[in-house]
N, CA, C and O atoms as a Tripos MOL2 file, in Angstrom:
@<TRIPOS>MOLECULE
protein
  292   291    73     0     0
PROTEIN
NO_CHARGES

@<TRIPOS>ATOM
      1 N          -3.1260  -11.4610    3.4080 N.3       1 UNK1
      2 CA         -2.9130  -10.5840    4.4590 C.3       1 UNK1
      3 C          -1.8340   -9.6180    3.9420 C.2       1 UNK1
      4 O          -1.0500   -9.7650    3.0050 O.2       1 UNK1
      5 N          -2.0440   -8.2790    5.0560 N.am      2 UNK2
      6 CA         -1.0480   -7.4600    4.8780 C.3       2 UNK2
      7 C           0.8440   -6.9970    5.2320 C.2       2 UNK2
      8 O           1.4180   -8.0600    4.9960 O.2       2 UNK2
      9 N           1.4590   -6.4100    5.4720 N.am      3 UNK3
     10 CA          2.5320   -6.6480    6.0890 C.3       3 UNK3
     11 C           1.8270   -5.4930    7.3880 C.2       3 UNK3
     12 O           2.6740   -5.0720    8.1760 O.2       3 UNK3
     13 N           0.7170   -5.1170    7.5590 N.am      4 UNK4
     14 CA          1.3410   -4.9820    8.3930 C.3       4 UNK4
     15 C           0.9890   -5.8810    9.7840 C.2       4 UNK4
     16 O           1.5220   -5.9160   10.8930 O.2       4 UNK4
     17 N          -0.6130   -6.8630    8.9630 N.am      5 UNK5
     18 CA         -1.0810   -8.3300    9.7990 C.3       5 UNK5
     19 C           0.0530   -8.9310   10.2890 C.2       5 UNK5
     20 O           0.5690   -8.8300   11.4020 O.2       5 UNK5
     21 N           0.3830   -9.5770    9.3150 N.am      6 UNK6
     22 CA          1.4660  -10.4420    9.0610 C.3       6 UNK6
     23 C           2.2180   -9.8470   10.1200 C.2       6 UNK6
     24 O           2.0700  -10.6340   11.0550 O.2       6 UNK6
     25 N           2.9900   -8.8410   10.5310 N.am      7 UNK7
     26 CA          4.7600   -8.4670   11.9280 C.3       7 UNK7
     27 C           3.0270   -8.3830   12.9650 C.2       7 UNK7
     28 O           2.7700   -9.3270   13.7120 O.2       7 UNK7
     29 N           2.3880   -7.6160   12.8910 N.am      8 UNK8
     30 CA          0.8940   -7.7770   14.2130 C.3       8 UNK8
     31 C           1.0460   -9.2110   15.1170 C.2       8 UNK8
     32 O           1.3180   -9.4690   16.2890 O.2       8 UNK8
     33 N           0.6030  -10.2600   13.4870 N.am      9 UNK9
     34 CA          0.1010  -11.4590   14.2610 C.3       9 UNK9
     35 C           2.1510  -12.4710   14.7370 C.2       9 UNK9
     36 O           2.2880  -13.5620   15.2900 O.2       9 UNK9
     37 N           2.8400  -11.8960   14.4320 N.am     10 UNK10
     38 CA          3.6890  -12.2790   14.2630 C.3      10 UNK10
     39 C           4.3530  -11.9620   15.4820 C.2      10 UNK10
     40 O           5.1980  -12.7120   15.9720 O.2      10 UNK10
     41 N           3.8690  -10.4570   16.1880 N.am     11 UNK11
     42 CA          4.0700   -9.8110   17.6010 C.3      11 UNK11
     43 C           3.3000   -9.8400   18.9610 C.2      11 UNK11
     44 O           3.3730   -9.1300   19.9640 O.2      11 UNK11
     45 N           2.3720  -11.1510   18.5560 N.am     12 UNK12
     46 CA          1.5450  -11.6740   19.1630 C.3      12 UNK12
     47 C           0.5820  -10.8010   20.0830 C.2      12 UNK12
     48 O           0.1560  -11.0000   21.2210 O.2      12 UNK12
     49 N           0.2620   -9.0150   18.5270 N.am     13 UNK13
     50 CA         -1.0390   -7.8660   19.2670 C.3      13 UNK13
     51 C          -2.0310   -8.4480   18.8430 C.2      13 UNK13
     52 O          -2.1070   -9.1950   17.8670 O.2      13 UNK13
     53 N          -2.5810   -8.2280   19.3370 N.am     14 UNK14
     54 CA         -4.4040   -8.0150   18.8110 C.3      14 UNK14
     55 C          -4.9560   -6.2860   18.1750 C.2      14 UNK14
     56 O          -5.1500   -5.2750   18.8500 O.2      14 UNK14
     57 N          -5.0530   -6.4230   17.0730 N.am     15 UNK15
     58 CA         -5.7150   -5.4490   16.8260 C.3      15 UNK15
     59 C          -5.5850   -3.5080   17.9810 C.2      15 UNK15
     60 O          -4.9000   -2.4870   18.0460 O.2      15 UNK15
     61 N          -6.6080   -4.0680   18.5170 N.am     16 UNK16
     62 CA         -6.7890   -2.8370   19.9590 C.3      16 UNK16
     63 C          -4.9180   -2.8110   20.4740 C.2      16 UNK16
     64 O          -4.2820   -1.7570   20.4740 O.2      16 UNK16
     65 N          -4.3850   -3.9710   20.8140 N.am     17 UNK17
     66 CA         -3.0440   -3.0750   21.1190 C.3      17 UNK17
     67 C          -2.0310   -2.6410   20.1190 C.2      17 UNK17
     68 O          -1.1850   -1.7650   20.3010 O.2      17 UNK17
     69 N          -2.1500   -3.1100   19.4050 N.am     18 UNK18
     70 CA         -0.5810   -2.0990   17.9950 C.3      18 UNK18
     71 C          -1.5430   -1.0980   17.3020 C.2      18 UNK18
     72 O          -1.0450   -0.4270   16.3970 O.2      18 UNK18
     73 N          -3.3150   -0.8340   17.7040 N.am     19 UNK19
     74 CA         -3.8730    0.2570   17.2830 C.3      19 UNK19
     75 C          -3.4330    1.0320   18.1670 C.2      19 UNK19
     76 O          -3.2290    2.1020   17.5930 O.2      19 UNK19
     77 N          -2.8910    1.2110   20.3380 N.am     20 UNK20
     78 CA         -3.2310    1.1400   21.0070 C.3      20 UNK20
     79 C          -1.6690    2.0540   20.6950 C.2      20 UNK20
     80 O          -1.5750    3.2690   20.5220 O.2      20 UNK20
     81 N          -0.4140    0.9110   20.6940 N.am     21 UNK21
     82 CA          0.5170    2.0160   19.9750 C.3      21 UNK21
     83 C           1.1940    2.6860   19.1390 C.2      21 UNK21
     84 O           2.2020    3.3910   19.0870 O.2      21 UNK21
     85 N           0.1290    2.1630   18.2970 N.am     22 UNK22
     86 CA          0.3700    3.7150   16.9430 C.3      22 UNK22
     87 C          -1.1710    5.2920   16.8680 C.2      22 UNK22
     88 O          -1.5900    6.1000   16.0400 O.2      22 UNK22
     89 N          -1.4060    4.9630   18.0680 N.am     23 UNK23
     90 CA         -2.0140    5.9540   18.4890 C.3      23 UNK23
     91 C          -3.6320    6.6860   17.5020 C.2      23 UNK23
     92 O          -4.1950    7.7790   17.4490 O.2      23 UNK23
     93 N          -3.8180    5.3960   16.9130 N.am     24 UNK24
     94 CA         -5.1000    4.9580   15.9450 C.3      24 UNK24
     95 C          -6.5100    4.0140   16.5970 C.2      24 UNK24
     96 O          -6.6810    3.0270   17.3120 O.2      24 UNK24
     97 N          -7.0830    4.7040   16.0820 N.am     25 UNK25
     98 CA         -9.0630    3.5290   16.6250 C.3      25 UNK25
     99 C          -8.5200    1.8070   16.3150 C.2      25 UNK25
    100 O          -7.4220    1.7070   15.7690 O.2      25 UNK25
    101 N          -9.0940    0.8100   16.5740 N.am     26 UNK26
    102 CA         -8.8070   -0.0020   16.7170 C.3      26 UNK26
    103 C          -9.4180   -0.9300   14.6130 C.2      26 UNK26
    104 O          -9.1740   -1.9020   13.8990 O.2      26 UNK26
    105 N         -10.1550    0.1740   14.6500 N.am     27 UNK27
    106 CA        -10.6960    0.0330   13.3770 C.3      27 UNK27
    107 C         -10.0200    0.3570   12.1650 C.2      27 UNK27
    108 O         -10.2420   -0.0950   11.0420 O.2      27 UNK27
    109 N          -9.1100    1.2520   12.5480 N.am     28 UNK28
    110 CA         -8.7010    1.9880   11.3320 C.3      28 UNK28
    111 C          -7.0420    0.6900   11.3850 C.2      28 UNK28
    112 O          -6.4970    0.8910   10.3000 O.2      28 UNK28
    113 N          -6.4770   -0.0400   11.9110 N.am     29 UNK29
    114 CA         -5.7980   -1.0480   11.4890 C.3      29 UNK29
    115 C          -6.4830   -1.9370   11.1860 C.2      29 UNK29
    116 O          -5.9030   -2.6370   10.3560 O.2      29 UNK29
    117 N          -7.4990   -2.3130   11.4410 N.am     30 UNK30
    118 CA         -8.9140   -4.0250   10.5440 C.3      30 UNK30
    119 C          -8.8450   -3.1630    9.3500 C.2      30 UNK30
    120 O          -8.8400   -3.8670    8.3400 O.2      30 UNK30
    121 N          -8.7690   -1.4520    8.9940 N.am     31 UNK31
    122 CA         -8.9110   -0.8910    6.9850 C.3      31 UNK31
    123 C          -8.1390   -1.4410    7.0030 C.2      31 UNK31
    124 O          -8.2070   -2.5530    6.4800 O.2      31 UNK31
    125 N          -6.8440   -0.9660    7.6590 N.am     32 UNK32
    126 CA         -4.5690   -1.0000    6.8580 C.3      32 UNK32
    127 C          -5.1970   -2.4930    6.4640 C.2      32 UNK32
    128 O          -5.0900   -3.0570    5.3750 O.2      32 UNK32
    129 N          -5.8080   -2.9190    7.5240 N.am     33 UNK33
    130 CA         -5.6360   -5.0100    6.7620 C.3      33 UNK33
    131 C          -5.8050   -5.3130    5.6420 C.2      33 UNK33
    132 O          -5.1720   -5.7590    4.6850 O.2      33 UNK33
    133 N          -7.5130   -4.7620    6.1050 N.am     34 UNK34
    134 CA         -8.5040   -6.1000    4.4750 C.3      34 UNK34
    135 C          -7.5510   -4.3770    3.6120 C.2      34 UNK34
    136 O          -7.8680   -4.5560    2.4360 O.2      34 UNK34
    137 N          -7.0980   -3.6710    3.6170 N.am     35 UNK35
    138 CA         -7.4610   -3.4590    1.7050 C.3      35 UNK35
    139 C          -7.6390   -1.5020    1.4490 C.2      35 UNK35
    140 O          -7.4280   -0.7180    0.5230 O.2      35 UNK35
    141 N          -8.3460   -1.3770    3.4700 N.am     36 UNK36
    142 CA         -9.6830   -0.6920    2.8970 C.3      36 UNK36
    143 C          -8.8920    0.6940    2.5510 C.2      36 UNK36
    144 O          -9.3390    1.3580    1.6150 O.2      36 UNK36
    145 N          -8.1550    0.9980    3.0000 N.am     37 UNK37
    146 CA         -7.9390    1.7310    3.4430 C.3      37 UNK37
    147 C          -6.0070    1.3450    3.7190 C.2      37 UNK37
    148 O          -5.6830    0.4250    4.4700 O.2      37 UNK37
    149 N          -4.8750    2.2620    2.9380 N.am     38 UNK38
    150 CA         -3.7040    2.4740    3.1230 C.3      38 UNK38
    151 C          -3.1930    3.2470    3.9550 C.2      38 UNK38
    152 O          -3.5230    4.4320    3.9100 O.2      38 UNK38
    153 N          -2.5500    2.9400    4.6270 N.am     39 UNK39
    154 CA         -1.2920    3.2130    5.9890 C.3      39 UNK39
    155 C          -0.9480    3.8500    5.3400 C.2      39 UNK39
    156 O          -0.4500    3.6190    4.2380 O.2      39 UNK39
    157 N          -1.2660    5.5950    6.2690 N.am     40 UNK40
    158 CA         -0.4690    6.5440    5.8060 C.3      40 UNK40
    159 C           1.4130    6.4690    5.9360 C.2      40 UNK40
    160 O           1.7890    5.4180    6.4530 O.2      40 UNK40
    161 N           2.2940    7.2230    5.6230 N.am     41 UNK41
    162 CA          3.5830    7.1500    5.8960 C.3      41 UNK41
    163 C           4.1520    7.2020    7.1210 C.2      41 UNK41
    164 O           5.2990    6.7980    7.3120 O.2      41 UNK41
    165 N           3.5190    7.6260    7.9100 N.am     42 UNK42
    166 CA          3.7260    8.1320    9.4810 C.3      42 UNK42
    167 C           3.2670    6.9210   10.0550 C.2      42 UNK42
    168 O           4.0730    6.7610   10.9720 O.2      42 UNK42
    169 N           2.4860    5.9790   10.0900 N.am     43 UNK43
    170 CA          2.0640    4.9120   10.2190 C.3      43 UNK43
    171 C           2.9950    4.0310   10.0540 C.2      43 UNK43
    172 O           2.8600    2.9450   10.6180 O.2      43 UNK43
    173 N           3.7360    4.1960    9.5370 N.am     44 UNK44
    174 CA          5.0930    2.8390    8.5610 C.3      44 UNK44
    175 C           5.6940    3.4800    9.1020 C.2      44 UNK44
    176 O           6.8460    3.0570    9.0040 O.2      44 UNK44
    177 N           5.6640    4.1880    9.5840 N.am     45 UNK45
    178 CA          7.6300    5.4740    9.9540 C.3      45 UNK45
    179 C           6.8710    4.7310   11.8330 C.2      45 UNK45
    180 O           7.5830    4.1980   12.6850 O.2      45 UNK45
    181 N           5.9140    4.8720   11.9100 N.am     46 UNK46
    182 CA          5.6660    4.5970   13.9590 C.3      46 UNK46
    183 C           6.3410    3.2870   14.0160 C.2      46 UNK46
    184 O           7.2510    3.1520   14.8340 O.2      46 UNK46
    185 N           5.8580    1.8520   12.8970 N.am     47 UNK47
    186 CA          5.5710    0.4500   13.2970 C.3      47 UNK47
    187 C           7.1440    0.2310   13.3090 C.2      47 UNK47
    188 O           7.7240   -0.7440   13.7860 O.2      47 UNK47
    189 N           7.8390    1.5670   12.5570 N.am     48 UNK48
    190 CA          9.5550    0.6840   12.5600 C.3      48 UNK48
    191 C           9.4480    0.7510   13.3360 C.2      48 UNK48
    192 O           9.2300   -0.3470   13.8500 O.2      48 UNK48
    193 N           9.4540    1.9480   14.3410 N.am     49 UNK49
    194 CA         10.2840    2.8260   15.5460 C.3      49 UNK49
    195 C           9.5730    1.5210   16.0960 C.2      49 UNK49
    196 O          10.5610    1.0420   16.6530 O.2      49 UNK49
    197 N           8.4100    0.4670   16.3710 N.am     50 UNK50
    198 CA          8.1410    0.1490   17.3640 C.3      50 UNK50
    199 C           8.2190   -0.9610   17.4890 C.2      50 UNK50
    200 O           7.6540   -1.4580   18.4640 O.2      50 UNK50
    201 N           9.3350   -2.2720   16.0630 N.am     51 UNK51
    202 CA          9.6730   -2.9600   16.0200 C.3      51 UNK51
    203 C          10.8500   -3.5740   17.0250 C.2      51 UNK51
    204 O          10.9180   -4.7210   17.4660 O.2      51 UNK51
    205 N          11.9480   -2.2170   17.2990 N.am     52 UNK52
    206 CA         12.7050   -3.4600   18.3640 C.3      52 UNK52
    207 C          12.4150   -3.8560   19.8880 C.2      52 UNK52
    208 O          12.7650   -4.9220   20.3950 O.2      52 UNK52
    209 N          12.0440   -3.3100   20.2340 N.am     53 UNK53
    210 CA         10.4840   -3.0300   21.5280 C.3      53 UNK53
    211 C           9.6860   -4.4540   21.0750 C.2      53 UNK53
    212 O           9.7330   -5.3710   21.8950 O.2      53 UNK53
    213 N           9.1320   -4.6280   20.1150 N.am     54 UNK54
    214 CA          8.2650   -6.0370   19.6580 C.3      54 UNK54
    215 C           9.1970   -6.9500   19.9050 C.2      54 UNK54
    216 O           9.2320   -7.9900   20.5630 O.2      54 UNK54
    217 N           9.9860   -6.3210   19.2110 N.am     55 UNK55
    218 CA         11.2890   -7.7100   18.7450 C.3      55 UNK55
    219 C          11.5190   -8.2590   20.7100 C.2      55 UNK55
    220 O          11.5450   -9.4890   20.7260 O.2      55 UNK55
    221 N          11.6390   -7.8010   21.8630 N.am     56 UNK56
    222 CA         12.5710   -7.7370   22.6590 C.3      56 UNK56
    223 C          11.3000   -8.3190   23.2070 C.2      56 UNK56
    224 O          11.4910   -9.4630   23.6200 O.2      56 UNK56
    225 N           9.4100   -7.6790   23.4160 N.am     57 UNK57
    226 CA          8.2260   -8.0700   23.7170 C.3      57 UNK57
    227 C           7.9950   -9.5430   22.9700 C.2      57 UNK57
    228 O           7.5720  -10.4710   23.6590 O.2      57 UNK57
    229 N           8.2860   -9.7570   21.5040 N.am     58 UNK58
    230 CA          8.0740  -11.0240   21.8330 C.3      58 UNK58
    231 C           9.0770  -12.6230   21.8330 C.2      58 UNK58
    232 O           8.7760  -13.8100   21.7060 O.2      58 UNK58
    233 N          10.8490  -11.5850   22.1300 N.am     59 UNK59
    234 CA         11.9690  -12.8690   23.0500 C.3      59 UNK59
    235 C          11.2660  -12.4610   24.1580 C.2      59 UNK59
    236 O          12.2320  -12.3370   24.9110 O.2      59 UNK59
    237 N          10.4390  -12.1980   24.7450 N.am     60 UNK60
    238 CA         10.2100  -12.1480   26.7570 C.3      60 UNK60
    239 C           9.5240  -13.1220   26.3930 C.2      60 UNK60
    240 O          10.3100  -14.0590   26.2530 O.2      60 UNK60
    241 N           8.4520  -13.4550   26.1470 N.am     61 UNK61
    242 CA          6.8980  -14.7620   25.4190 C.3      61 UNK61
    243 C           7.3890  -15.4630   25.4670 C.2      61 UNK61
    244 O           7.3150  -16.4740   26.1640 O.2      61 UNK61
    245 N           8.4120  -14.9750   24.3390 N.am     62 UNK62
    246 CA          9.1220  -17.3720   24.0900 C.3      62 UNK62
    247 C           9.5000  -17.8970   25.3460 C.2      62 UNK62
    248 O           9.2140  -19.0010   25.8120 O.2      62 UNK62
    249 N          10.2660  -16.8650   25.9140 N.am     63 UNK63
    250 CA         11.4420  -17.1850   26.5180 C.3      63 UNK63
    251 C          10.2040  -17.5750   27.8940 C.2      63 UNK63
    252 O           9.8510  -18.7540   27.8980 O.2      63 UNK63
    253 N           9.5640  -16.6560   29.0130 N.am     64 UNK64
    254 CA          8.1490  -17.2260   29.7120 C.3      64 UNK64
    255 C           7.1610  -19.2870   28.7320 C.2      64 UNK64
    256 O           6.9200  -20.3520   29.3020 O.2      64 UNK64
    257 N           6.9280  -18.8760   27.2100 N.am     65 UNK65
    258 CA          6.7870  -20.1170   27.1840 C.3      65 UNK65
    259 C           7.5520  -21.3520   27.0130 C.2      65 UNK65
    260 O           7.1860  -22.5170   26.8550 O.2      65 UNK65
    261 N           8.6260  -20.8430   27.0810 N.am     66 UNK66
    262 CA          9.6590  -22.4840   26.9820 C.3      66 UNK66
    263 C           9.7260  -22.5540   28.3170 C.2      66 UNK66
    264 O          10.4760  -23.5270   28.3940 O.2      66 UNK66
    265 N           9.3980  -22.1080   29.9710 N.am     67 UNK67
    266 CA         10.0780  -22.3270   31.1610 C.3      67 UNK67
    267 C           9.0290  -22.4200   31.9950 C.2      67 UNK67
    268 O           8.8620  -22.6000   33.2020 O.2      67 UNK67
    269 N           8.1260  -22.1910   30.7000 N.am     68 UNK68
    270 CA          6.0460  -22.7780   31.4010 C.3      68 UNK68
    271 C           5.6450  -24.2540   31.8480 C.2      68 UNK68
    272 O           5.1780  -24.9550   32.7460 O.2      68 UNK68
    273 N           6.3850  -24.1880   30.0340 N.am     69 UNK69
    274 CA          6.7890  -25.6460   29.2260 C.3      69 UNK69
    275 C           7.2310  -26.7160   29.7510 C.2      69 UNK69
    276 O           7.1370  -27.8990   29.4240 O.2      69 UNK69
    277 N           7.9580  -25.9350   31.0040 N.am     70 UNK70
    278 CA          9.4670  -26.1130   31.1600 C.3      70 UNK70
    279 C          10.6100  -27.0160   29.6600 C.2      70 UNK70
    280 O          11.3550  -27.9360   29.9970 O.2      70 UNK70
    281 N          10.5690  -26.7120   28.6350 N.am     71 UNK71
    282 CA         10.6360  -27.6310   28.0320 C.3      71 UNK71
    283 C          10.7600  -28.2450   27.5380 C.2      71 UNK71
    284 O          11.7070  -28.4600   26.7820 O.2      71 UNK71
    285 N           9.5590  -29.0110   27.7990 N.am     72 UNK72
    286 CA          9.0530  -30.0290   26.6820 C.3      72 UNK72
    287 C           8.0070  -29.3800   25.7610 C.2      72 UNK72
    288 O           7.5680  -28.2320   25.8320 O.2      72 UNK72
    289 N           7.6080  -30.6250   24.6330 N.am     73 UNK73
    290 CA          7.5300  -30.6330   23.8390 C.3      73 UNK73
    291 C           6.3460  -31.4300   23.5170 C.2      73 UNK73
    292 O           6.0120  -31.5920   22.3430 O.2      73 UNK73
@<TRIPOS>BOND
     1     1     2 1
     2     2     3 1
     3     3     4 2
     4     3     5 am
     5     5     6 1
     6     6     7 1
     7     7     8 2
     8     7     9 am
     9     9    10 1
    10    10    11 1
    11    11    12 2
    12    11    13 am
    13    13    14 1
    14    14    15 1
    15    15    16 2
    16    15    17 am
    17    17    18 1
    18    18    19 1
    19    19    20 2
    20    19    21 am
    21    21    22 1
    22    22    23 1
    23    23    24 2
    24    23    25 am
    25    25    26 1
    26    26    27 1
    27    27    28 2
    28    27    29 am
    29    29    30 1
    30    30    31 1
    31    31    32 2
    32    31    33 am
    33    33    34 1
    34    34    35 1
    35    35    36 2
    36    35    37 am
    37    37    38 1
    38    38    39 1
    39    39    40 2
    40    39    41 am
    41    41    42 1
    42    42    43 1
    43    43    44 2
    44    43    45 am
    45    45    46 1
    46    46    47 1
    47    47    48 2
    48    47    49 am
    49    49    50 1
    50    50    51 1
    51    51    52 2
    52    51    53 am
    53    53    54 1
    54    54    55 1
    55    55    56 2
    56    55    57 am
    57    57    58 1
    58    58    59 1
    59    59    60 2
    60    59    61 am
    61    61    62 1
    62    62    63 1
    63    63    64 2
    64    63    65 am
    65    65    66 1
    66    66    67 1
    67    67    68 2
    68    67    69 am
    69    69    70 1
    70    70    71 1
    71    71    72 2
    72    71    73 am
    73    73    74 1
    74    74    75 1
    75    75    76 2
    76    75    77 am
    77    77    78 1
    78    78    79 1
    79    79    80 2
    80    79    81 am
    81    81    82 1
    82    82    83 1
    83    83    84 2
    84    83    85 am
    85    85    86 1
    86    86    87 1
    87    87    88 2
    88    87    89 am
    89    89    90 1
    90    90    91 1
    91    91    92 2
    92    91    93 am
    93    93    94 1
    94    94    95 1
    95    95    96 2
    96    95    97 am
    97    97    98 1
    98    98    99 1
    99    99   100 2
   100    99   101 am
   101   101   102 1
   102   102   103 1
   103   103   104 2
   104   103   105 am
   105   105   106 1
   106   106   107 1
   107   107   108 2
   108   107   109 am
   109   109   110 1
   110   110   111 1
   111   111   112 2
   112   111   113 am
   113   113   114 1
   114   114   115 1
   115   115   116 2
   116   115   117 am
   117   117   118 1
   118   118   119 1
   119   119   120 2
   120   119   121 am
   121   121   122 1
   122   122   123 1
   123   123   124 2
   124   123   125 am
   125   125   126 1
   126   126   127 1
   127   127   128 2
   128   127   129 am
   129   129   130 1
   130   130   131 1
   131   131   132 2
   132   131   133 am
   133   133   134 1
   134   134   135 1
   135   135   136 2
   136   135   137 am
   137   137   138 1
   138   138   139 1
   139   139   140 2
   140   139   141 am
   141   141   142 1
   142   142   143 1
   143   143   144 2
   144   143   145 am
   145   145   146 1
   146   146   147 1
   147   147   148 2
   148   147   149 am
   149   149   150 1
   150   150   151 1
   151   151   152 2
   152   151   153 am
   153   153   154 1
   154   154   155 1
   155   155   156 2
   156   155   157 am
   157   157   158 1
   158   158   159 1
   159   159   160 2
   160   159   161 am
   161   161   162 1
   162   162   163 1
   163   163   164 2
   164   163   165 am
   165   165   166 1
   166   166   167 1
   167   167   168 2
   168   167   169 am
   169   169   170 1
   170   170   171 1
   171   171   172 2
   172   171   173 am
   173   173   174 1
   174   174   175 1
   175   175   176 2
   176   175   177 am
   177   177   178 1
   178   178   179 1
   179   179   180 2
   180   179   181 am
   181   181   182 1
   182   182   183 1
   183   183   184 2
   184   183   185 am
   185   185   186 1
   186   186   187 1
   187   187   188 2
   188   187   189 am
   189   189   190 1
   190   190   191 1
   191   191   192 2
   192   191   193 am
   193   193   194 1
   194   194   195 1
   195   195   196 2
   196   195   197 am
   197   197   198 1
   198   198   199 1
   199   199   200 2
   200   199   201 am
   201   201   202 1
   202   202   203 1
   203   203   204 2
   204   203   205 am
   205   205   206 1
   206   206   207 1
   207   207   208 2
   208   207   209 am
   209   209   210 1
   210   210   211 1
   211   211   212 2
   212   211   213 am
   213   213   214 1
   214   214   215 1
   215   215   216 2
   216   215   217 am
   217   217   218 1
   218   218   219 1
   219   219   220 2
   220   219   221 am
   221   221   222 1
   222   222   223 1
   223   223   224 2
   224   223   225 am
   225   225   226 1
   226   226   227 1
   227   227   228 2
   228   227   229 am
   229   229   230 1
   230   230   231 1
   231   231   232 2
   232   231   233 am
   233   233   234 1
   234   234   235 1
   235   235   236 2
   236   235   237 am
   237   237   238 1
   238   238   239 1
   239   239   240 2
   240   239   241 am
   241   241   242 1
   242   242   243 1
   243   243   244 2
   244   243   245 am
   245   245   246 1
   246   246   247 1
   247   247   248 2
   248   247   249 am
   249   249   250 1
   250   250   251 1
   251   251   252 2
   252   251   253 am
   253   253   254 1
   254   254   255 1
   255   255   256 2
   256   255   257 am
   257   257   258 1
   258   258   259 1
   259   259   260 2
   260   259   261 am
   261   261   262 1
   262   262   263 1
   263   263   264 2
   264   263   265 am
   265   265   266 1
   266   266   267 1
   267   267   268 2
   268   267   269 am
   269   269   270 1
   270   270   271 1
   271   271   272 2
   272   271   273 am
   273   273   274 1
   274   274   275 1
   275   275   276 2
   276   275   277 am
   277   277   278 1
   278   278   279 1
   279   279   280 2
   280   279   281 am
   281   281   282 1
   282   282   283 1
   283   283   284 2
   284   283   285 am
   285   285   286 1
   286   286   287 1
   287   287   288 2
   288   287   289 am
   289   289   290 1
   290   290   291 1
   291   291   292 2
@<TRIPOS>SUBSTRUCTURE
     1 UNK1         2 RESIDUE 1 A UNK
     2 UNK2         6 RESIDUE 1 A UNK
     3 UNK3        10 RESIDUE 1 A UNK
     4 UNK4        14 RESIDUE 1 A UNK
     5 UNK5        18 RESIDUE 1 A UNK
     6 UNK6        22 RESIDUE 1 A UNK
     7 UNK7        26 RESIDUE 1 A UNK
     8 UNK8        30 RESIDUE 1 A UNK
     9 UNK9        34 RESIDUE 1 A UNK
    10 UNK10       38 RESIDUE 1 A UNK
    11 UNK11       42 RESIDUE 1 A UNK
    12 UNK12       46 RESIDUE 1 A UNK
    13 UNK13       50 RESIDUE 1 A UNK
    14 UNK14       54 RESIDUE 1 A UNK
    15 UNK15       58 RESIDUE 1 A UNK
    16 UNK16       62 RESIDUE 1 A UNK
    17 UNK17       66 RESIDUE 1 A UNK
    18 UNK18       70 RESIDUE 1 A UNK
    19 UNK19       74 RESIDUE 1 A UNK
    20 UNK20       78 RESIDUE 1 A UNK
    21 UNK21       82 RESIDUE 1 A UNK
    22 UNK22       86 RESIDUE 1 A UNK
    23 UNK23       90 RESIDUE 1 A UNK
    24 UNK24       94 RESIDUE 1 A UNK
    25 UNK25       98 RESIDUE 1 A UNK
    26 UNK26      102 RESIDUE 1 A UNK
    27 UNK27      106 RESIDUE 1 A UNK
    28 UNK28      110 RESIDUE 1 A UNK
    29 UNK29      114 RESIDUE 1 A UNK
    30 UNK30      118 RESIDUE 1 A UNK
    31 UNK31      122 RESIDUE 1 A UNK
    32 UNK32      126 RESIDUE 1 A UNK
    33 UNK33      130 RESIDUE 1 A UNK
    34 UNK34      134 RESIDUE 1 A UNK
    35 UNK35      138 RESIDUE 1 A UNK
    36 UNK36      142 RESIDUE 1 A UNK
    37 UNK37      146 RESIDUE 1 A UNK
    38 UNK38      150 RESIDUE 1 A UNK
    39 UNK39      154 RESIDUE 1 A UNK
    40 UNK40      158 RESIDUE 1 A UNK
    41 UNK41      162 RESIDUE 1 A UNK
    42 UNK42      166 RESIDUE 1 A UNK
    43 UNK43      170 RESIDUE 1 A UNK
    44 UNK44      174 RESIDUE 1 A UNK
    45 UNK45      178 RESIDUE 1 A UNK
    46 UNK46      182 RESIDUE 1 A UNK
    47 UNK47      186 RESIDUE 1 A UNK
    48 UNK48      190 RESIDUE 1 A UNK
    49 UNK49      194 RESIDUE 1 A UNK
    50 UNK50      198 RESIDUE 1 A UNK
    51 UNK51      202 RESIDUE 1 A UNK
    52 UNK52      206 RESIDUE 1 A UNK
    53 UNK53      210 RESIDUE 1 A UNK
    54 UNK54      214 RESIDUE 1 A UNK
    55 UNK55      218 RESIDUE 1 A UNK
    56 UNK56      222 RESIDUE 1 A UNK
    57 UNK57      226 RESIDUE 1 A UNK
    58 UNK58      230 RESIDUE 1 A UNK
    59 UNK59      234 RESIDUE 1 A UNK
    60 UNK60      238 RESIDUE 1 A UNK
    61 UNK61      242 RESIDUE 1 A UNK
    62 UNK62      246 RESIDUE 1 A UNK
    63 UNK63      250 RESIDUE 1 A UNK
    64 UNK64      254 RESIDUE 1 A UNK
    65 UNK65      258 RESIDUE 1 A UNK
    66 UNK66      262 RESIDUE 1 A UNK
    67 UNK67      266 RESIDUE 1 A UNK
    68 UNK68      270 RESIDUE 1 A UNK
    69 UNK69      274 RESIDUE 1 A UNK
    70 UNK70      278 RESIDUE 1 A UNK
    71 UNK71      282 RESIDUE 1 A UNK
    72 UNK72      286 RESIDUE 1 A UNK
    73 UNK73      290 RESIDUE 1 A UNK
């Protein structure tokens, strides 16, 4: 699994969601992830720019998950 796939999964995004954020087609993200095509530098830079926003989204999701379970594991 490459870095794009790892980040996407870490942040709980689908290929479609990441593609929309980056302004590309879903199948483009899929090709990047399986290594058929190397992502252009601009896509890597765009993803880096999205990381702070994605971190906030992940933190919010984790908070919601912990409150919905009442902190019980």
